[in-house]
DOTIDO-510900 format. One record per residue: residue in three letters; x, y, z negated of N, C-alpha, C, CB in turn. Coordinates in pm, whole numbers, plus 32768, in hexadecimal, padded with zeros to 4 digits. Each point is the difference from the previous one (the first is absolute). Last residue first. Glycine has a CB too. Layout:
BEGIN
alaXYZXYZXYZXYZ;...
END
This chain:
BEGIN
lys79AC7E0F86A77FCE7F77801E7F807FFC804380757FB47F45;asp808C81D07FF580117FE8808F7FCE7F6C802B80CD80A77FF9;ile7F2D7FFD7E317FBF80728061800A7FD8808F804280BA7F62;asp804B7E607EE37FB67FBC806F7FBD806980627FD17F377F5F;arg815A81427F24802D7F81802F7FB87FD08074803F7FD07F26;his8044820E80017F7C7FCC804380377F7380427F838103803C;ile8146805A7E2880127F8D80517F7C7FD8804080BD7FB77F6E;val802B81FA7F5E7F907FC3803B802F7F97805E7F7B80CD7FE5;lys8150804F7E5080067FF080887F8B7FA6803480FA80227FF0;ala7FC5812C7E477FA37F9A803F80227FF5809C7F3F80397F4E;ser813E80BF7EB180527FD680837F9F7F958028810B80317FC2;phe7E30815D7EF6803A7F75800780407FE680887F507FAD7F5E;gly7FBD81F8800080847FE97FE0803D7F76800C7FD080B27F7A;arg7E6F800680FC80167FEC7F7380867FF37FD87F387F9F7FFB;lys804E807381C97FDB808B7FC680137FF97F6F7F57803580B2;glu80E57E2F802C8084806D801F7FE0807C7FCD80467FA080D3;leu7E697F237F1680617FD77FA88075805C80067FB17F1C8015;ser7EEB810981237FD3802B7F71806B7FE97FAD7F197FCC801B;lys81237FA28194800D80807FFC7FDD803A7F6B7FD07FFC8100;arg7FF17E367F58808F8022800C8028809F7FE680037F3780AB;val7E3480247F7B80447FE47F7C808D802A7FFF7F6F7F437FDF;ser7FAF80D381C97FCC80617F95803F7FFD7F7C7F367FED806C;glu81347ED180E9803C807D80257FCF80637F9D80107FC680F4;ala7F337E9E7EE980967FF27FD8803980918017801D7EF88049;leu7E2B80C8804D800880117F6280827FFB7FDD7F347F9B7FCF;met8085802B82007FCB807C7FCD801380057F6C7F5D800B80B7;val80F67E5C7FF28061805B803F7FEC808D7FCF80067F7080CA;ser7EB97F307ED880727FFE7FB58075806080187FB57F287FF2;arg7EC080CD81337FDE80337F6E807A7FF07FA77F0A7FBD8015;his813E7FAB81C77FBF80857FEF7FF0802C7F697F837FD080DC;lys816A7E997FBC801D807280667FC680817FE7800C7F5A809D;gly7FEA7EC87EA08075804E7FD9802880708069804D7F307F81;gly7E3D7F7F8058806B7FF2806A807C80487FDA7F557FED80AE;thr7F2680037E1A800C7F88804180777FE580717F0C800B7FC8;cys815D810B7E857F827FFB804580027F8B80697FE180FF7FDC;gly815C7FD47E567FE37F9180637F6B8021804080987F427F70;phe812C819F7F697F71801180277FEC7F9D80777FF081017FB4;ala819C7F167EAB7FD97FDE808A7F5E8011801180D37F538011;ile811181487ED37F6E80057FEA7FC47FD98096800980C67F30;thr81E27F177F8D7FBF7FDB80847F6C80087FF480BD7F69803B;leu811681467EAC7F6A7FD77FF77FCC800480967FD880697F04;tyr821D7FAC7FBD7FC1800780767F6B7FD6800180DF7FDE8056;ser804A804A7E16803C806980707FB98009808080D87FD27FA9;lys7ED87F9C7E2D7FD87FD280928035807980507F1A7F6C7FC9;gly80F180987E4980767FD5804D7FF37FD3809280467FC17F2A;glu7E8B81017F6E80107F6C7FE080757FCB80547F017FE07FCB;arg806881E2806980337FF97F8080217F6F7FD67F8080D07FCE;ile7FB17F9481CA809180258007803C7FF47F6A7FD680AA80D5;tyr7E667EF27F7280567F9A804C808680217FE47F657FDB80B6;his7F6E81597EC27FFF7F897FA980627FA0802D7F18801D7FCD;pro807E816381508058801A7F8E80107F8D7F9C7FBE80E8801D;ile7F157ECD814180858008802F805D802B7F927FAB803180E0;leu7E687FB97EEC804B7F807FFD80998012800F7F337F918060;tyr7F7D81DE7FCC80067FC87F7280637F967FF87F1680307FD9;thr8097808281C6802B80607FC380247FE17F727F87807D809C;leu7F707E57806B809F7FF6802A804680717FB47FD87FA380F9;leu7E5180697EDA80337F887FC1809C7FF480177F177F8E8022;gly800781CB80BE7FF3801A7F7080417F8C7FB17F2680858026;glu80967F4581AC8062806C7FDE8022801E7F6F7FAD805B80C8;ile7EE17E907FBD80837FBD800E806D80547FE67FA67F75809A;arg7EAE81487F5780217F977F97807C7FC680087F2C7FD17FF9;arg8048815E815E8014803F7F7880237F927F967F5780BD803C;leu80377E9F816D808C80418001801A803C7F767FF4803880FC;phe7E4F7F0F7F4A80747F9A7FEF808C803E7FFB7F737F5A807B;glu7F2281B87FE27FEF7FDA7F7180697F947FF17EFE80377FE9;gly80E1807181C6803180647FAB80017FCA7F647FA480B880B0;thr7F927E288089808A8017801F804580567FAD7FC97FD880CF;gln7E5C7FE17F1E80537FAB7FC6808F7FFD800D7F4B7F9D8011;pro7F7A816C80E1801680457F82805C7F8E7FA37F0580A08014;phe81127FA4820B7FA77FB67FA4802980367F647FED7F1D80B1;ser8100818480CC7F6B802E800C7FB17FBF7FA88012802E80DC;arg81BC7F627F7E7FEC806B7F977F6E802D800880F78051800D;ile7F8B7E91814980157FB47F7A7FE1805C7F9780B27F6D8053;tyr7F4F8160815A7F9A7F967FEB800B7FA77F7D7FFB7FFE80FA;arg816181377F7F7F8580427FD87F897FAC7FF3805980B88067;arg812B7E91801F801280327F6B7F87803A7FD980EC802F8012;val7F457F4B81B77FF57F8D7FAA8002802E7F6680747F6F80BA;lys7FE981CF807E7F7A7FD3801D7FE57F9A7F8E800B8026810A;pro81B180717F1A7FAA805B7FB87F677FD7802680BD80C58002;asp80E17DCA800A7FC58069804B7F9580527FB780337F7680C1;lys80BA7F107E7F804B807680067FCE807C805780B07F5D7FD5;gly7EB27ED17FE27FD3805D7F99805180797FFD7FB17F487F7F;thr80067FD9825C802F7FDA7F867FCE805A7F8D80C17FA4807A;phe7E617FDD8198806780557FBA80267FB67F717F9B80E88075;pro7F1F7E7E80DD80857FF3803E806080447F987FA6800480FF;arg7E807FF67E8E804A7F727FFA808B800F80387F277F7B8021;leu7F6E81E07FD58077800F7FA9805C7F777FF37F7080B77F7A;arg7EFF7F9B81888066806D802C8068800B7FA37F5D807F806E;pro7F507E2F7F4E804B7FE48085805E806D80207F407F848058;val80257FC77DCC7FE18075803F804B800480847FD4806F7F26;phe80707E387F937F7C7FF380467FC7808580397FD37F407F66;his81C580B17FAE80107F9D80777F847FE8804180B27F907F95;pro7F94817B7EDB7FFC804F808B80037F998073808080D17F9F;asn7EAE7ED27E69806D7FE280557FF980498083800D7F287F93;pro7F44812F7E477FD87FE4809680707FF180627F3B807E7FD4;leu811C7F017E237FF2807280537FCF7FDC808980B1806C7F7F;phe7FCB7E4E7F497F7E80367FD67FE1807C804180197F997F31;arg81987F8480E27F917FD680637F7480217FE0808C7F508032;val814180E87EEC7FBA807580267F8E7FDA806A80D980907FD1;asp80837EAB7E8D7FAA7FC880797FA6806A802580037F0F7FB9;leu81E680C97F487F7E803E7FF67FB87FF0808C805680AA7F48;val81697EAA7F5F7FC97FEC80817F69803C7FF1809C7F22803C;leu817280F87ECC7F75801D7FF47FC07FF2807A8028808D7F53;asp81877EF480957FF080057F727F6580157FF580F780637FC2;ala800F7EAB81EE7FAF80647FCF7FED7FF77F5D7F8C7FFF80EF;asp81677EEE807C805780547F987FA780677FB680D67FEE8097;ser7E947EDC80CA80287FBB7F8E804880507F9780077F468091;pro7E59813C80CD8092800D7FE5803E7FBA7F947FE180C78057;val7E627E89809C801480657F9E8099801B7FF57F2B7FBA7F83;gly7FC27F968248803E7FD37F7D8024807A7FA180617F31807C;tyr7EC280C5814E80907FDB800B80437FDA7F75800B80A080CB;arg7E367FF97F5D7FFA7F86806580967FD680167F2080558083;tyr807081347E6B7FF37F817FBC80017F82805C7F8180817F56;gly818A815580EF7F897FC880257FED7F6F7FB88011808880E2;phe8109815E7E9280047F8380337F7C7FC0803280BD7FF27F6D;ser80A381CA7FBC7F747FDC802F80167F7A804A7FA580FB8019;val817280127E4F7FFA7FA780677F7D7FE5803380BC7FA97FAA;val80B4819D7F1E7F627FE780247FF17FBD807A7FBB80C67F95;ser81DD7F767EDD7FE47FD4808A7F607FED801480F17F878009;val8077818E7E887F6E7FC5801C7FFC7FE680967F8480867F3F;leu82127FCB7F447FE7801F80897F7F7FA4801D8108803C8046;met7FDE80BE7DF17FBF7F8380437FDC802280927F9A7FAE7F1D;pro81D881327F5D7FA68006806D7FBF7F75801D808B80C0805E;arg800F7FDA7DB1804A7FCA807E7F908014806A80A77F417F8A;met7F2582217EF47FE97F6F8020805B7FD8806A7F14800A7FC1;arg8043819D7ED880737FE480597FEB7F5F800F80B280D37FAD;gln7DCB80A47FDB80477F827FD2806A7FE580727F2A7F997F79;ala7F86821D7FF580607FD6806580427F817FC0802C80F78065;leu7DF080397F3A806E7FA37FCA80497FBD80707F7B7FD47F32;ile7F1881DA8061803A7FB6806280697FC07FC37FBF808A80AD;lys7E6380337E7C809B80097FFC80327F9A8074801080397EEB;gly7E1D7FF58098803180578067808F800780007F3C807C7FF3;his7FAA7E647EF17FE780937FDA804A806180637FEA7FBC7F05;pro80137E64814E7F8080257FED7FE1809D7FCE7FEF7F027FD4;leu81CB806E81507FC67FCE7F807F7E80447FED80DF7FD67F98;thr805C7FC3821E7FB480727FBE7FB97FB57F8E7FD9809E80DA;gln82057EEC80357F727FD47FDC7FC480707FAC80397F018001;arg81838070816B7FBF80667FAF7F6F7FC47FDE808A80CF8073;val81797E5E7FF47F677FF3801A7FBC80677FA480097EFE803C;phe821180CC809D7F9B80377F8E7F797FDB8030808D80CF7FB6;phe81687E2280C17FA1807C80237F9B801A7F9080107FCD80FC;asn81F67F1C7F7B7F8C80177FA97FB9805F803780637FC37F43;lys80B67F0A8207800D80677F987F8180107FA7809F8077809D;gly80717DE080A97F7A80547FDC801F80627F8B7F5F7F368044;leu81D07F778070800E807980317F8A805C7FE680927F98809E;pro7F837E967EDC806280517FBA800F8092803680767F287FD2;his7DAD7FCD803080847FF880618061805D7FB87F847FDC80F2;pro7F1B7F457DD1800C8070806380787FE7804D7F8E80A67F72;arg7F677DB27FAA806180697FE0800780708079808C7F497F70;arg7E697F0880607FC780767FAB806F80717FE77F5C7F557F86;thr80A37EFD818E805280047F847FD080717FA480C77FA4807D;glu7E6B801D811C7FF57F6F7FC18050800B7F787FF57F7680F0;ser800D81F680397F897FFA7FB97FF67F807FBA7F998096809C;tyr81E17FBE80637FF9804B7F887F7E7FFB7FB980A2808B8062;arg7F917E82813D805D7FC97F967FF9805D7F6F80A87FA580D4;arg7E5080DA80B67FD27F947FBF805C7FCD7F917F8B7FD180CD;leu80FF81A280347F8D801B7FA47FCD7F867FB77FC080B68096;leu81947F1F80B7802F80427F817F87801C7FA280C6806E807F;ala7ECE7ED1812680437FA37FA38028803F7F8A804B7F8380B0;asp7EF9818D808D7F9A7FAE7FBD80427FA57FA97F66801080B4;glu81A38109805F7FCC80387F8A7F9F7FBA7FB0802D80B6806D;asn816E7E5D80947F888056801A7FBA803A7F857FE27F7780C9;ala82347FFD7F457F807FC980037F8D8057801680607F687F7B;glu81F1803D809A7F88804080127F8B7FB57FE98070807C808F;ile81DB7FB47F1C7F857FAD80007F7B80507FFB80897F537F8E;ser81A580D181227F88804B7FC67F7A7FA88012807480EB803B;val81CD7EE27FCC7F847FC280157F9180497FBE80737F308016;leu81C080FC80817F8C80497FC67F7F7FB28030808080ED8000;thr81AA7E937FD87F8A7FF280537F8F803D7FB180557F2E8075;ile81F680DC7F977F7980227FB57F947FF2805D806680A17F66;pro81C07F1780567F9C7FC780567F7780087FC680A87F6C8059;his80F281FA7F6C7FC37F927FC87F987FCB8054803780547F2E;asp80E081318128804A7FAA7FBB7FCF7F7B7FCF805A80C57FD3;lys7EB280948118808D800F8048804D7F9D7FC97FFF80EF8026;lys7E507F5F7F2780137F94806E80838008804B7F0E8002801D;leu806B81317E8480397F807FDF80127F9980567FB180377F52;his7F908183810B809580077FE680317F767FCB7FF180FE7FC9;lys7E517F1B80B28047801E8077808D80087FD87F428078806B;leu7F937F587E35800C7F958043805D7FFE80817F277FE37F98;leu805A81A17F69805D7FA87FB6801D7F7980497FA9806B7F29;pro7F2080CA818A808480318019806C7FA37FB27F9C80F78020;pro7E857E9E7FA780367FF1808F8093803080147F128021804F;leu80237FFF7DE180257F81804280237FFC807C7F857FB17F80;lys7FEC81CD7F7680817FE68003802F7F8180447FFA80827F42;glu7E347FEE8055803A805C8072809E7FF7800E7F3B80A57FD3;leu7FDB7E797EC97FF57FC3807F8031804580767F507F9E7FA1;gln8089811E7EA3807C7FBE800480007FB3808A80137FEE7EF6;ala7E6680E680608053804F804E808C7FD380197F7880A67FAE;gly7F467DF47F9F7FD08087802080698045805A7F7E80107F22;glu806B7E337FFE807E804D7FFA7FD3808A803480A97F328027;arg7E307F617FDE7FF280547F888083805B7FFB7F6C7F477F7C;ala805B7F6081C27FD3807D803D7FED80617F867F887F8B80D3;asp81E47EDE7F2D7F7C80107FEF7FD9808A802780017F567F54;val81807F39812C7FFA808F7FDB7F6C801C800180E880468063;leu80537DED7F897F89803780047FFD808E7FD07FAE7F247FEC;leu81E27F7080E07FCE806C7FA67F7E802A802280D680497FDE;ala80937DF580827F7F804C802A7FDF805E7F937FA37F418087;ala821D7F7980397FC180417F937F8F8052804480D980077F66;arg80E87E8480DC7F7C802A803F7FA0803C7F9480197F4480B4;ala819880597ED980207FFD80907F818031804D80AB7F3B7FE1;phe7F9E80867E397FF680908036801280038097805D805C7F27;asp7FC67E117FBB7F71802A80067FFB808C804C7FC47F7F7F1B;gly821A7FDB810F7F977FA37FD87F7C8038801C808C7FA57F55;glu80E481CE807980097F7680357F877FA67FD980FA80197FF4;gly7F9F823980547FCF7F867FA080127F80805D7F3F80907F6B;ala80F581438129807A7FBF7FBF7FEA7F8A7FB7805680CE7FF0;ala7E4B803280FE807C7FE1805C806A7FC27FC27FD080B3807B;his7EB77FAD7E807FF17F99805880687FE3805D7F2F80307FE5;leu80F3812C7EED800A7F7E7FC77FE47F9A805B7FCC80587F39;glu7FF98151815C807E7FFE7FFF801F7F647FB0801881298008;ala7E2B7F5A803880437FDE808280917FED7FF37F58807C8072;phe7FAC801B7E147FE97F6C8016803C7FD8808C7F2480057F6D;ile80F381CC8021804B7FAD7F9D7FFF7F7380187FD080A07F64;pro7F28808F81A1808B80018029805F7FAA7F9C7FD280ED806B;ile7E627F357F29800D7FAC806B8085801080287F1C80088041;leu801080E87E63805B7F937FE6801C7FAF80787FB07FFB7F1E;glu7F17818080E28089802E7FE280757F9B7FDF7F7E80BC7FB1;val7EA67ED8809D804380268081808880397FDF7F2280318074;pro7FE57E717E3D7FFC809180208052802080817FE680337F04;leu7F3C7DE980AD807C803E7FDF7FF2808A802E80887F30800E;asn7E347F3B7FDB7FE580957FDF808B80417FCD7EFB7FCE7FB9;asp814C7E3080627F7D804180147FFE808C7FC67F917F207FFB;val81CB7F6580ED800280657F857F728049801E8121802E7FE1;cys7FFB7DD880B97F91806E80077FFD805F7F977F7F7F69806A;tyr81B87F2080CC800280357F857FA580767FFF80E07FA97FD8;phe7ED57EB08169803280787FEA801380227F6E7F9D803880D0;gly7FAD7E218003808680147FCB803C80807FF280167F3D8054;met7E298032803C80657FE0806B8090801B7FC67F54804180C2;asp7F2F80197E327FFC7F6A801B806B7FD780647F087FFC7FD3;glu80C281CD7FC680457FC47F927FFF7F6080227FB780C67F4E;phe7F68804881D980968011801080417FBE7F897FEC80DF8080;ala7E487F2D7F5F801B7FAE807680A67FFE80237F028043805D;his804880E27E587FF87F7B7FC780347F99806F7F3380467F64;leu80868178810F808280027FB480047F677FD87FFF810A7F9E;val7E6F7F68812F80677FE58068808C7FEE7FC07F78808680A8;thr7F097FD77E4D80067F788036806C7FE580697F117FFB7FD1;ser80B881A97F6880357FB07FA37FFC7F6E802C7FC180A77F58;lys7F9C80BD81B28087800C800280377F8B7F987FF1810C8041;gly7E387F818060803C7F737FF680827FF67FFF7F5B7FB98063;ser7F7381D17F9280097FB58088803C7F7C7FF7801580D2806F;gly7FA1805C7E147F8E7FC2801D7FFC7FC0809B7F9780A57F4B;ser817F811180617FD87F997F937F7F7FC08021807480837F50;leu80CA801D823C7FA580337FA67FEA7F977F947F98809280B0;gly824F7F7180397F79800780367F9C80287F89803C7F4880BA;thr81D87FC17FA57FB580757FC77F7A7FF5803F80CA809A7FE0;leu81367E517FED7F71800380157FB480657FCC80167F318008;ile81F98028809A7FB2806D7FB67F667FF5801F80CF809F800D;val810C7E1780257F7C802480327FC780607F957FDA7F1D8082;leu8224800880207FB680597F8B7F818034804280E080567F84;gln80C07E1F80DF7F80802B80277FD6805B7F957FC97F328082;arg820E7FBB80467FC9803F7FA47F818040802680D480127FAA;ser807D7F13816F7FAB7F9A7FB37FA0804A7F9180C77F498021;asp808B819A80E77F947FD7804F7F9A7F9F7FB7809E802280C4;his80FC80787E717FA98072801B7F797FD7804C80D980928009;arg80A67E4A7FD87FB67FFE7F7B7F93806E7FF580D57FA67F94;thr7F9D7F98824C8051802D7F947FA880067F8180988083809F;gln7F877E3A81397FA3804E7F97805180377F987F407F6E8021;pro8188803881D57FF47FC67F807FA180537FA280EA7FA08022;lys7F06805D81F7803D804B7F997FD87FC27F88800680CE807A;met803E7E3981537F9980377FBA804680467F7F7F4C7F4A805D;
END
């Protein structure tokens, strides 16, 4: 058996991934395992640390470095840099991932914007006709449709019950379709209360969202609920999402129960 050399016993782990994915938690786990840990080391300093690691003793035998996504353009240098360093150093790259819903929930709970977010302008028309552009951090609005029979979404900031509208479920020719279908949309929009409801909700959200942004909220989840989550809530969620995008807000739609 080949005897273990000093080089073989040394470990250098580089952690990276999206902000909010849990990199700090993983770094703490490495620390608990006895690794020497460095948080948010600039990319250009990695070669210097690698040399220190190669020459060091004791605590430097096993080390973990966290490289944050906020390095921006500097991250483009990381792949070729690691390829070069691996020729002489025992480096392991660990990329931490999380799904979009988890990232949104974590940053919504902390009221912090994601560090990769950019500023944007919200345009408002004042009473005398002057247009005012306000620079703000972006807010991502998630518009969710759901069915009350399956429960209210736990992460919803605003919940709107649309069961007061006539239900396409009781129209045999419409029952098999969803609120995305043109026939179902036309049926729901044929009632005057639908248009009035949309005008009021869109006006309310246009008023509320800039105030939420000023208070530091980065994510907003608006949930529209009907009985089964297939017709009315779907149609209204789609309509509100389009309305918000026309007003310059970043919005996405999620139909939680559409296939149930």
